[in-house]
C-alpha positions as CSV (number, residue, x, y, z in Angstrom):
1,X,-93.2,58.1,-36.5
2,X,-95.5,57.8,-39.5
3,X,-96.4,54.9,-41.7
4,X,-93.6,55.5,-44.2
5,X,-90.9,55.3,-41.5
6,X,-92.5,52.2,-40.1
7,X,-92.6,50.6,-43.5
8,X,-88.9,51.5,-44.0
9,X,-87.9,50.0,-40.6
10,X,-89.8,46.8,-41.3
11,X,-88.4,46.4,-44.8
12,X,-84.8,47.2,-43.5
13,X,-85.0,44.5,-40.8
14,X,-87.1,41.9,-42.7
15,X,-85.4,42.5,-46.1
16,X,-81.8,43.2,-45.3
17,X,-81.6,40.9,-42.3
18,X,-81.6,37.7,-44.3
19,X,-79.1,39.1,-46.8
20,X,-76.5,39.6,-44.1
21,X,-75.8,35.9,-43.2
22,X,-76.0,34.8,-46.8
23,X,-73.6,37.5,-47.8
24,X,-71.2,36.6,-45.0
25,X,-71.2,32.8,-45.2
26,X,-72.7,31.7,-48.5
27,X,-71.0,30.4,-51.6
28,X,-69.6,33.1,-54.0
29,X,-72.7,32.8,-56.2
30,X,-75.0,33.2,-53.2
31,X,-73.0,36.2,-52.0
32,X,-73.5,38.0,-55.3
33,X,-77.2,37.3,-55.2
34,X,-77.4,38.6,-51.7
35,X,-75.5,41.7,-52.7
36,X,-77.9,42.3,-55.6
37,X,-80.9,41.8,-53.4
38,X,-79.5,44.0,-50.6
39,X,-79.0,46.9,-53.1
40,X,-82.5,46.6,-54.3
41,X,-84.0,46.6,-50.8
42,X,-81.7,49.4,-49.7
43,X,-82.9,51.5,-52.6
44,X,-86.6,50.9,-51.6
45,X,-85.8,51.7,-47.9
46,X,-84.2,55.0,-49.0
47,X,-87.2,55.9,-51.0
48,X,-89.5,55.1,-48.1
49,X,-87.3,57.2,-45.8
50,X,-87.4,60.1,-48.3
51,X,-91.2,60.0,-48.3
52,X,-91.3,59.6,-44.5
53,X,-89.1,62.6,-43.8
54,X,-90.6,64.6,-46.7
55,X,-87.1,65.3,-48.2
56,X,-86.9,65.1,-51.9
57,X,-83.1,65.3,-51.8
58,X,-83.0,61.8,-50.2
59,X,-84.7,60.5,-53.3
60,X,-81.6,61.3,-55.3
61,X,-79.5,58.9,-53.2
62,X,-82.0,56.1,-53.7
63,X,-82.0,56.6,-57.5
64,X,-78.2,56.7,-57.6
65,X,-78.1,53.4,-55.6
66,X,-80.7,51.8,-57.9
67,X,-78.5,52.6,-60.8
68,X,-75.1,51.7,-59.3
69,X,-76.0,48.5,-57.4
70,X,-76.5,46.4,-60.5
71,X,-73.2,47.7,-61.9
72,X,-71.4,46.6,-58.7
73,X,-73.0,43.2,-59.1
74,X,-71.7,42.9,-62.7
75,X,-68.2,43.8,-61.4
76,X,-68.3,41.1,-58.8
77,X,-69.7,38.6,-61.3
78,X,-66.8,39.4,-63.7
79,X,-64.3,38.8,-60.9
80,X,-65.9,35.5,-60.0
81,X,-66.0,34.3,-63.7
82,X,-62.4,33.2,-63.7
83,X,-62.7,31.1,-60.5
84,X,-63.2,27.4,-60.4
85,X,-66.4,26.2,-58.8
86,X,-66.2,24.6,-55.4
């Protein structure tokens, strides 16, 4: 295990861990924010894993996720726009 893989593990547990309960039990607005943050953190974790395993092909997945995660957040925001606040 090298420093890149250790950093990926720490970021995955410390970064994605708090997003899970908020994404499961928060208000709709909090869930969208948790989804957006989780996409950003997952992209960073994938970049760290690509560096740790010395595989440049893994970088493509991280870049794709970095581009598509905000688009998914916009779709969920559009779906929530018509709902009444609680």
